[in-house]
N, C-alpha and C positions, 0 to 999 in steps of 0.2 A: 518407446515413445517418450520424448522428453516432456517436461511439464509445460513448456511453451507450446509445443505441438498439441498437447492434450487440450490446453485452454483454447487454442485457435480452432480446433475441431469442434469443441463444445459450443463456442460462441458462434461459429458459422452455422451449426445446426439450429441453435436457438434463434438466430437472426432470420434464417430461412423460414422457420415455423412462425415467427412473428409476422414476417411479410406476407406469408400465405394467409394468416388470419386477418391481417390488416386489409388486404385487398379482397377479402371474403371468398377466397378460393377454398380455404379450409374452415369448416365451421367449428366454433368452440363449443364443446359439449357442456350441458348442464347450466348454461348461461343464456339469457335472452339476447336477441339480436340488438335491441336498443341499448342495453347495458354494455355490450361488446363495443358498439360504435362510440360510446362515451369514454370508455376506459382505454382502449387500444391506442388512440392518438397521443395520450399523455403518458403512456407507460415508459417510453425511453427517458423522458425528463424525470419521472419519478425514480427510475433506477439510477440516473446520474446524481440526483440529489441525495439519494440513500447512500450511494457509494462515497460521496463527498462527506456526508455526515459521519459515516463509519471511519473514514480516513482521519478526519479531525479528532474524533473520539479516541482512536487508537494512539495518535500522536500525543494528545493530552494525557492519556493514561500512562503512556511511557514516560512522559516528563514528570508526572505526579509520583510514580513509583520508582524513579531513578535513584539508585543506591550509590552512595559514595563508597569507594573501596580504599580503606586506609592502607592496605598492603601495597596496592598499586601506587599510592601517593608516596609511600616510603621508598619503594623501588625506584620511582622516578627521581626523587631527590638524590638517592645514591648514584644513579646514572649521571645526573647533572654534576655532582661533585667529582665523580670520576673523570668526566669530560673536562672539567675545569682544571683538574690536576694534570691531565695529559697535555692540555694547552699550555699550562704554566711551565711544564718541563721542556716544551719546545720554544719557550721565550715569548709567548703571547700574553699580553696583559688582559686579564679577564674581568677584574673588578672595576 
């Protein structure tokens, strides 16, 4: 089973459980009915906001901890000079 299929199956099961609890077909154990009626309608929005916050945090953390690679920089400069030399040998003005 691929990762996408696994995520699809899990999200389908969780959505079905949520809808069963939302329409009061399935009772939520250890929680009072009034609390369930207040929390379940806003649960999808809370999950959406939490996912957005996590996504923004992970992007920001990636930018904050972005490392420069001096070896890659030197390699890129060498490839650029090699390409310029090849173009010059073919009669193309590069500078």
